[in-house]
N, C-alpha and C positions, 0 to 999 in steps of 0.2 A: 483406472482406479474408480471403484464405486463408492459414493458418499451416501451414508445413511443419515437421513434427517429425522429428528424427533418431531413429535406432534406440534410443539410450540414453534419450532423453526419453520415447519411447513406452513402453519397458519400465518406467520409473519411474512414469509416469502410470497404467499398468495394474497396477502393483505386481507385476510378473513378475520371477522370478529365472531367468536362463539356466542351463542349456539348457531350452527349452520348445518345444512344437509347436503346430500350428494349434488343436487342441482346448483346450490351456491358454489360448490367447489368447481363444477364445470364452467360456470359463468366467470369465476375468478381466473381459471386457466385461460379462457379465451381473452379476457381483458388484459392479462399479463402478456399473452402471446402477441397481441397487437402492439405492445410497447417494445418487447424484447426479441421479436423475430429477426434473425440475421439478415434477411433480405431488406429490412427497413433500417438497418444500422448505418451510421455514418461510415465513411471510408476508413478502413483500418480498424474498425471496432467489431467486425463480423464475428471473429473468433470468440471474443468476450461475450457477445450477445448469444452466440450458440451455446456456450457453457451455461449461461444464465437460464436460457430457455430449457435446456436439459434438466437443470435443477428444478425449475418450475413444473415440468412434466412429472418428474419423480415425486415431488411433493404432492401434486394433485392426485397421482395414482395411489399414493399411500393414504391420503385422506378419503378418497372415494372408496377404497377397499375397507377402510375402518368404518365408514358410514354404512356400507353394505353389511358388514359383519355385525355391527351394533343393531341394525335394523332387523336382522334375522334372529337376534337373541333377545330383543325387547319383548315385553309381555304384550299379548294381543290387545289389551285395553289401552295401550299407549298409542299416540298418533302414529300413522303409518310412516311418515317421514322421520327417519332417524336423526337425532340431533347429537352434536358432538360439542363438548366443551373441553378445551385443553386443560382446564383446571379441575373439572369435576366428572370426567368420563367414568371414573370408578364408581360413581353413584348408581350407574346402571347395572353393576354386578350384583348378583343375588347376595342377600345378607343371611348370615346364620341365624337360626331361631334364637330368641332371647330366653 
């Protein structure tokens, strides 16, 4: 069964605070993997750690993909590193003329 996480759940799982970019997501994934890797789990907890690590990887993949798509859609005058805010990502979308 595949679980789909929303942006807020993904940021909480990776312990990220917006705004962040793709590099921040990569670092968060590594930081969480050091804590939740099944090989480092206490005896009897490997399966739970494996499930948690899979969720971490899914969340990181989702946020990295979102960062890349926002980066490619942002205006050229904006900084090259795309930023994501779970509460204001829609502010990057084009606005209709007034």
